[in-house]
LUMPA-28775 format. One record per atom (N, C-alpha, C, O, CB): x negated, y negated, z negated; chain; atom name; residue number from 1. Coordinates in steps of 0.05 Angstrom, whole numbers, padded with zeros to 5 digits. Glycine has a CB too. Layout:
<pts>
X|Y|Z|A|CA|NUM
...
</pts>
This chain:
<pts>
00016|-00472|-00377|A|N|1
00020|-00445|-00385|A|CA|1
00045|-00434|-00371|A|C|1
00066|-00446|-00371|A|O|1
00023|-00443|-00416|A|CB|1
00042|-00410|-00359|A|N|2
00064|-00396|-00347|A|CA|2
00065|-00368|-00359|A|C|2
00045|-00354|-00359|A|O|2
00060|-00394|-00316|A|CB|2
00087|-00360|-00370|A|N|3
00089|-00334|-00383|A|CA|3
00087|-00311|-00363|A|C|3
00097|-00314|-00340|A|O|3
00115|-00331|-00399|A|CB|3
00075|-00290|-00370|A|N|4
00074|-00266|-00354|A|CA|4
00099|-00249|-00357|A|C|4
00112|-00251|-00378|A|O|4
00049|-00249|-00360|A|CB|4
00105|-00234|-00337|A|N|5
00129|-00217|-00339|A|CA|5
00127|-00193|-00320|A|C|5
00111|-00194|-00301|A|O|5
00154|-00233|-00335|A|CB|5
00144|-00174|-00324|A|N|6
00147|-00151|-00307|A|CA|6
00177|-00144|-00305|A|C|6
00191|-00146|-00325|A|O|6
00130|-00126|-00318|A|CB|6
00186|-00137|-00281|A|N|7
00214|-00130|-00277|A|CA|7
00216|-00109|-00256|A|C|7
00198|-00105|-00240|A|O|7
00230|-00156|-00270|A|CB|7
00239|-00096|-00255|A|N|8
00244|-00077|-00233|A|CA|8
00271|-00084|-00221|A|C|8
00289|-00095|-00233|A|O|8
00244|-00047|-00244|A|CB|8
00273|-00076|-00195|A|N|9
00299|-00080|-00181|A|CA|9
00300|-00060|-00158|A|C|9
00280|-00048|-00150|A|O|9
00302|-00109|-00171|A|CB|9
00324|-00056|-00149|A|N|10
00329|-00037|-00127|A|CA|10
00337|-00054|-00102|A|C|10
00353|-00072|-00104|A|O|10
00352|-00017|-00134|A|CB|10
00324|-00048|-00080|A|N|11
00330|-00063|-00055|A|CA|11
00354|-00052|-00040|A|C|11
00366|-00032|-00050|A|O|11
00306|-00064|-00037|A|CB|11
00361|-00063|-00018|A|N|12
00385|-00055|-00003|A|CA|12
00382|-00027|00008|A|C|12
00402|-00014|00016|A|O|12
00390|-00074|00020|A|CB|12
00358|-00016|00010|A|N|13
00353|00012|00019|A|CA|13
00349|00031|-00004|A|C|13
00342|00054|-00001|A|O|13
00329|00013|00037|A|CB|13
00355|00021|-00029|A|N|14
00353|00037|-00054|A|CA|14
00324|00044|-00062|A|C|14
00320|00062|-00079|A|O|14
00368|00062|-00051|A|CB|14
00304|00030|-00051|A|N|15
00277|00033|-00061|A|CA|15
00273|00017|-00086|A|C|15
00284|-00005|-00089|A|O|15
00256|00025|-00039|A|CB|15
00258|00028|-00105|A|N|16
00253|00015|-00131|A|CA|16
00228|-00003|-00128|A|C|16
00207|00007|-00119|A|O|16
00250|00035|-00154|A|CB|16
00230|-00028|-00136|A|N|17
00208|-00047|-00136|A|CA|17
00201|-00054|-00165|A|C|17
00218|-00059|-00181|A|O|17
00215|-00072|-00119|A|CB|17
00175|-00054|-00170|A|N|18
00165|-00064|-00196|A|CA|18
00149|-00089|-00190|A|C|18
00130|-00089|-00174|A|O|18
00146|-00042|-00211|A|CB|18
00158|-00111|-00201|A|N|19
00145|-00137|-00196|A|CA|19
00130|-00145|-00222|A|C|19
00142|-00145|-00244|A|O|19
00165|-00159|-00187|A|CB|19
00105|-00152|-00219|A|N|20
00088|-00159|-00242|A|CA|20
00074|-00186|-00237|A|C|20
00061|-00189|-00217|A|O|20
00068|-00137|-00248|A|CB|20
00077|-00204|-00256|A|N|21
00062|-00229|-00255|A|CA|21
00046|-00231|-00281|A|C|21
00058|-00230|-00303|A|O|21
00081|-00254|-00252|A|CB|21
00019|-00234|-00280|A|N|22
00003|-00234|-00304|A|CA|22
00006|-00258|-00322|A|C|22
-00002|-00257|-00345|A|O|22
-00025|-00230|-00297|A|CB|22
00016|-00280|-00312|A|N|23
00019|-00304|-00328|A|CA|23
-00007|-00319|-00332|A|C|23
-00029|-00308|-00326|A|O|23
00030|-00298|-00355|A|CB|23
-00006|-00343|-00341|A|N|24
-00029|-00360|-00347|A|CA|24
-00027|-00371|-00375|A|C|24
-00005|-00380|-00383|A|O|24
-00032|-00383|-00326|A|CB|24
-00049|-00371|-00390|A|N|25
-00049|-00382|-00417|A|CA|25
-00056|-00412|-00415|A|C|25
-00059|-00423|-00393|A|O|25
-00068|-00367|-00436|A|CB|25
-00059|-00424|-00438|A|N|26
-00064|-00453|-00439|A|CA|26
-00092|-00461|-00428|A|C|26
-00097|-00484|-00422|A|O|26
-00063|-00463|-00468|A|CB|26
-00110|-00441|-00424|A|N|27
-00136|-00446|-00413|A|CA|27
-00138|-00437|-00384|A|C|27
-00159|-00435|-00372|A|O|27
-00158|-00432|-00429|A|CB|27
-00114|-00431|-00372|A|N|28
-00112|-00421|-00344|A|CA|28
-00125|-00394|-00339|A|C|28
-00133|-00388|-00317|A|O|28
-00124|-00441|-00325|A|CB|28
-00127|-00378|-00360|A|N|29
-00135|-00350|-00358|A|CA|29
-00110|-00333|-00355|A|C|29
-00089|-00340|-00365|A|O|29
-00152|-00341|-00382|A|CB|29
-00113|-00311|-00341|A|N|30
-00090|-00293|-00338|A|CA|30
-00083|-00281|-00365|A|C|30
-00100|-00272|-00380|A|O|30
-00096|-00270|-00318|A|CB|30
-00057|-00282|-00372|A|N|31
-00048|-00273|-00399|A|CA|31
-00049|-00243|-00401|A|C|31
-00058|-00233|-00422|A|O|31
-00021|-00284|-00404|A|CB|31
-00039|-00228|-00381|A|N|32
-00039|-00199|-00382|A|CA|32
-00060|-00188|-00363|A|C|32
-00065|-00199|-00342|A|O|32
-00011|-00188|-00374|A|CB|32
-00072|-00166|-00372|A|N|33
-00091|-00152|-00354|A|CA|33
-00074|-00138|-00332|A|C|33
-00050|-00135|-00335|A|O|33
-00108|-00131|-00370|A|CB|33
-00088|-00131|-00311|A|N|34
-00075|-00118|-00288|A|CA|34
-00062|-00092|-00296|A|C|34
-00072|-00078|-00314|A|O|34
-00095|-00114|-00265|A|CB|34
-00040|-00084|-00282|A|N|35
-00028|-00058|-00287|A|CA|35
-00046|-00036|-00277|A|C|35
-00059|-00039|-00256|A|O|35
00000|-00057|-00274|A|CB|35
-00046|-00014|-00291|A|N|36
-00062|00010|-00284|A|CA|36
-00042|00032|-00276|A|C|36
-00030|00044|-00294|A|O|36
-00081|00019|-00306|A|CB|36
-00039|00036|-00250|A|N|37
-00021|00057|-00241|A|CA|37
-00036|00082|-00232|A|C|37
-00026|00098|-00216|A|O|37
-00003|00047|-00218|A|CB|37
-00061|00085|-00242|A|N|38
-00078|00108|-00233|A|CA|38
-00066|00135|-00241|A|C|38
-00072|00155|-00228|A|O|38
-00105|00105|-00245|A|CB|38
-00050|00136|-00262|A|N|39
-00037|00161|-00270|A|CA|39
-00009|00164|-00260|A|C|39
00005|00183|-00267|A|O|39
-00037|00163|-00300|A|CB|39
00000|00146|-00243|A|N|40
00027|00147|-00232|A|CA|40
00030|00171|-00213|A|C|40
00013|00175|-00195|A|O|40
00035|00121|-00217|A|CB|40
00050|00187|-00217|A|N|41
00054|00211|-00201|A|CA|41
00072|00206|-00177|A|C|41
00077|00224|-00161|A|O|41
00066|00233|-00218|A|CB|41
00082|00182|-00174|A|N|42
00100|00175|-00152|A|CA|42
00085|00158|-00132|A|C|42
00069|00141|-00139|A|O|42
00125|00159|-00162|A|CB|42
00088|00165|-00106|A|N|43
00075|00149|-00085|A|CA|43
00087|00121|-00085|A|C|43
00111|00117|-00089|A|O|43
00078|00163|-00057|A|CB|43
00070|00101|-00079|A|N|44
00079|00073|-00078|A|CA|44
00062|00057|-00059|A|C|44
00039|00065|-00053|A|O|44
00080|00061|-00106|A|CB|44
00073|00035|-00050|A|N|45
00057|00016|-00035|A|CA|45
00054|-00009|-00053|A|C|45
00070|-00013|-00071|A|O|45
00069|00009|-00007|A|CB|45
00035|-00026|-00047|A|N|46
00029|-00049|-00064|A|CA|46
00026|-00074|-00047|A|C|46
00013|-00074|-00026|A|O|46
00003|-00044|-00080|A|CB|46
00039|-00095|-00056|A|N|47
00036|-00121|-00043|A|CA|47
00023|-00140|-00064|A|C|47
00033|-00142|-00086|A|O|47
00064|-00133|-00033|A|CB|47
00001|-00153|-00056|A|N|48
-00013|-00172|-00074|A|CA|48
-00008|-00200|-00064|A|C|48
-00014|-00205|-00040|A|O|48
-00044|-00165|-00077|A|CB|48
00002|-00217|-00080|A|N|49
00008|-00245|-00073|A|CA|49
-00015|-00264|-00081|A|C|49
-00032|-00257|-00097|A|O|49
00034|-00254|-00085|A|CB|49
-00015|-00288|-00069|A|N|50
-00036|-00307|-00075|A|CA|50
-00037|-00315|-00104|A|C|50
-00059|-00322|-00114|A|O|50
-00031|-00332|-00058|A|CB|50
-00015|-00315|-00118|A|N|51
-00014|-00323|-00147|A|CA|51
-00022|-00300|-00165|A|C|51
-00018|-00301|-00190|A|O|51
00014|-00333|-00154|A|CB|51
-00032|-00278|-00154|A|N|52
-00041|-00254|-00168|A|CA|52
-00018|-00236|-00178|A|C|52
-00022|-00217|-00192|A|O|52
-00058|-00261|-00192|A|CB|52
00007|-00244|-00170|A|N|53
00029|-00226|-00176|A|CA|53
00028|-00202|-00157|A|C|53
00016|-00204|-00135|A|O|53
00057|-00241|-00173|A|CB|53
00040|-00180|-00165|A|N|54
00040|-00156|-00149|A|CA|54
00067|-00144|-00148|A|C|54
00083|-00145|-00168|A|O|54
00019|-00135|-00160|A|CB|54
00074|-00132|-00126|A|N|55
00099|-00118|-00123|A|CA|55
00092|-00089|-00114|A|C|55
00079|-00085|-00094|A|O|55
00118|-00132|-00102|A|CB|55
00102|-00070|-00130|A|N|56
00098|-00042|-00124|A|CA|56
00125|-00031|-00114|A|C|56
00145|-00036|-00126|A|O|56
00088|-00026|-00149|A|CB|56
00124|-00017|-00091|A|N|57
00149|-00006|-00080|A|CA|57
00146|00024|-00080|A|C|57
00128|00035|-00067|A|O|57
00154|-00017|-00050|A|CB|57
00163|00037|-00096|A|N|58
00161|00066|-00100|A|CA|58
00177|00082|-00079|A|C|58
00199|00073|-00072|A|O|58
00170|00073|-00128|A|CB|58
00166|00104|-00071|A|N|59
00179|00121|-00051|A|CA|59
00202|00137|-00063|A|C|59
00221|00145|-00049|A|O|59
00159|00140|-00038|A|CB|59
00201|00143|-00089|A|N|60
00222|00158|-00103|A|CA|60
00245|00139|-00109|A|C|60
00242|00120|-00125|A|O|60
00210|00171|-00129|A|CB|60
00268|00144|-00097|A|N|61
00291|00127|-00101|A|CA|61
00307|00135|-00126|A|C|61
00327|00122|-00132|A|O|61
00309|00128|-00077|A|CB|61
00299|00155|-00141|A|N|62
00314|00165|-00164|A|CA|62
00303|00155|-00190|A|C|62
00312|00163|-00212|A|O|62
00313|00195|-00164|A|CB|62
00285|00136|-00190|A|N|63
00274|00125|-00215|A|CA|63
00296|00109|-00229|A|C|63
00310|00093|-00216|A|O|63
00249|00107|-00209|A|CB|63
00299|00114|-00254|A|N|64
00319|00098|-00270|A|CA|64
00307|00082|-00293|A|C|64
00320|00065|-00304|A|O|64
00341|00117|-00281|A|CB|64
00282|00089|-00299|A|N|65
00268|00075|-00322|A|CA|65
00238|00075|-00317|A|C|65
00227|00095|-00307|A|O|65
00275|00089|-00349|A|CB|65
00226|00053|-00324|A|N|66
00197|00051|-00323|A|CA|66
00188|00038|-00349|A|C|66
00199|00018|-00357|A|O|66
00187|00034|-00298|A|CB|66
00168|00049|-00362|A|N|67
00156|00038|-00386|A|CA|67
00129|00027|-00379|A|C|67
00112|00041|-00368|A|O|67
00155|00058|-00409|A|CB|67
00124|00001|-00384|A|N|68
00098|-00011|-00379|A|CA|68
00084|-00018|-00405|A|C|68
00096|-00028|-00423|A|O|68
00102|-00037|-00361|A|CB|68
00059|-00012|-00405|A|N|69
00042|-00020|-00428|A|CA|69
00026|-00044|-00419|A|C|69
00007|-00041|-00403|A|O|69
00023|00004|-00438|A|CB|69
00033|-00067|-00428|A|N|70
00019|-00092|-00420|A|CA|70
-00001|-00099|-00442|A|C|70
00005|-00099|-00466|A|O|70
00039|-00115|-00416|A|CB|70
-00026|-00105|-00434|A|N|71
-00047|-00113|-00452|A|CA|71
-00053|-00142|-00447|A|C|71
-00059|-00150|-00425|A|O|71
-00073|-00095|-00448|A|CB|71
-00050|-00158|-00468|A|N|72
-00055|-00187|-00464|A|CA|72
-00085|-00193|-00466|A|C|72
-00101|-00175|-00472|A|O|72
-00039|-00204|-00485|A|CB|72
-00093|-00218|-00462|A|N|73
-00121|-00225|-00462|A|CA|73
-00133|-00226|-00489|A|C|73
-00157|-00233|-00492|A|O|73
-00125|-00251|-00448|A|CB|73
-00118|-00219|-00510|A|N|74
-00128|-00216|-00538|A|CA|74
-00130|-00187|-00546|A|C|74
-00138|-00181|-00568|A|O|74
-00110|-00232|-00557|A|CB|74
-00123|-00169|-00527|A|N|75
-00124|-00140|-00533|A|CA|75
-00099|-00129|-00546|A|C|75
-00099|-00105|-00553|A|O|75
-00147|-00135|-00551|A|CB|75
-00078|-00145|-00548|A|N|76
-00053|-00135|-00560|A|CA|76
-00036|-00120|-00540|A|C|76
-00035|-00128|-00516|A|O|76
-00037|-00159|-00572|A|CB|76
-00023|-00098|-00549|A|N|77
-00006|-00082|-00532|A|CA|77
00023|-00091|-00534|A|C|77
00033|-00096|-00555|A|O|77
-00009|-00052|-00539|A|CB|77
00035|-00094|-00510|A|N|78
00064|-00101|-00509|A|CA|78
00077|-00080|-00492|A|C|78
00071|-00077|-00468|A|O|78
00068|-00130|-00497|A|CB|78
00096|-00065|-00503|A|N|79
00111|-00045|-00489|A|CA|79
00136|-00057|-00477|A|C|79
00152|-00070|-00492|A|O|79
00118|-00021|-00507|A|CB|79
00141|-00053|-00452|A|N|80
00165|-00062|-00438|A|CA|80
00178|-00038|-00425|A|C|80
00167|-00026|-00408|A|O|80
00158|-00084|-00417|A|CB|80
00203|-00032|-00434|A|N|81
00218|-00011|-00422|A|CA|81
00239|-00024|-00403|A|C|81
00256|-00039|-00412|A|O|81
00232|00007|-00443|A|CB|81
00237|-00017|-00378|A|N|82
00254|-00029|-00357|A|CA|82
00273|-00008|-00346|A|C|82
00264|00013|-00339|A|O|82
00236|-00041|-00334|A|CB|82
00298|-00015|-00345|A|N|83
00319|00003|-00335|A|CA|83
00332|-00009|-00310|A|C|83
00336|-00033|-00309|A|O|83
00340|00009|-00357|A|CB|83
00339|00009|-00292|A|N|84
00354|00000|-00268|A|CA|84
00383|-00001|-00276|A|C|84
00400|-00008|-00259|A|O|84
00349|00019|-00244|A|CB|84
</pts>
């Protein structure tokens, strides 16, 4: 079992990165469903890694807070407010 998590950070060029790992439960199923950024109003690029983690790099350098609604594989909602 590997816990899922989401975090944000600012790189050396002041771009905001959102890193998401869905985690694995005791049956090796992904713990969190994929992030849905379809309503995001900020342009971003996306990097998908082999372990199903994703890194989103936002073009807006003025982001100071992101709120993520994470849905686990049991349908429970987990709100994560991330601040730079």
